[in-house]
Steps between C-alpha positions, in 0.01 A plus 500: 500500500646253748627689811837325482543585133388858565751536783780353289427728204488805728830405665671439165369827358630690803834320471526599131458869585761465778751338264452770236536774762820351644665443166408816314451780755804706607668386820409822679131450424518139621662609827243771568217262409631241747503755782146605410386136500653441841313805633173362360566160659569670833180706467291187450662336802419804715141497370467136605644563846281810549191275501607371842766739630589869487762602245668810356487432125650825371793496742555128440524535123716813527737314736512210255592719205759687709647169618540379143657832405755477784620164371460581131773499246588801278250529217609639167266781407487745208754788505409774741317271742707327765310231690808446719451850645145419596604169654735683737195637679340157539650421844390843628150443361484155658600633844258794472213268406589265785486787750176629346345157547562521874366857507180364348468259792512796740240715326307251289180335618617141524340243728838323520800708387728199550290294260497779240878533512550124502283430196653792308857387568403140420382613156837668439698191608274247332471668158764766407785355708446147370458620141815715495692214338225460242534867402880480488527199268471701172789732591727234649433201272301646210137505398516149351600360838194669652293327234661170596421548871139599430460203265625227736290636787173564317522185287541307824164650607337374183666160535375464855148599399497258205654205687279551803184517294603210276592266785176581679296406193696177444567375855234679702589712802852639515732496799442841657807708582352765734123444506435763769680770301448407134267201442590480130877463559609137472824302494408386150482863398834563670656226287349662190640838599853365540477301177372794294748746647798266443386433145476869414830571674671241281339643187657835587854354511598646157411846633624472859813298430446301821586131519236229533557455874471870579194536278325216683598649836366844408178347371445299819574801724267723298212253532547429872554861611230619260249260658606623842424857390158392379425337835610810694261719301221244545557511876467880504184490287344230717557704814344806335218288348583600142492264202687712241723803549298669221260398224611698194673200337266264311473121546542522876865611486435768762712812527866607504573333836346174381722516191813588701456270801739236368745771385539668838762272661641298209700779323675589828613138537590461134681834462847395627473168312458668162866599483698285258 
């Protein structure tokens, strides 16, 4: 099968499962699944960084989960189980983990304790902190709005890939955007990303209730900030000499971080704009 077709089919199949999960699973399950996904994304980032620098993966992921818990909203749970009670201990857990991280630098065998702390804290800021808004969307705006945000960002990825490949076949070499960071990123692809994202955003108008102008604005922001997120991840991978964050996804789609790279910054920017 053609690699492009294989990649497209894989992406659409994954998207179908995501849509079904968002629409039919209970909100509590969706929320917990989002936190688990963020932890997996952070783990892959730490694994990439560990190829060049020292890290503290366990402490980093624990700090990330605790950070999300400190900023989390009350979750409705079955009778007899109060998640809100558990969340009260999140700030204490975060502080305890933060102190434990520094204790590790005193007694752990690190070549550069400053590097180990820096990379670990970077993973917390880069992944869980940036994705807090992404995890909050279902509770604040509803699961369908989360579906909308995921759609305009990920469809922009597919639009950029299709436009970039198509223009290269028709006109020859594309105009490179950041050749030293991501040789395949082009301005033609950027145009395709914005076009695809705006188109999908407008198709969601009956569900979102947004006007045409706001829908076009959200689509353009999603594509631009999503591309920025992709470039940031590419820069990290290039420094660590890694092609994909993982290889479990078929058709060259990589791992969780590769799937989430465009979703890291965009939801945080879009979150306040989703209010009607």
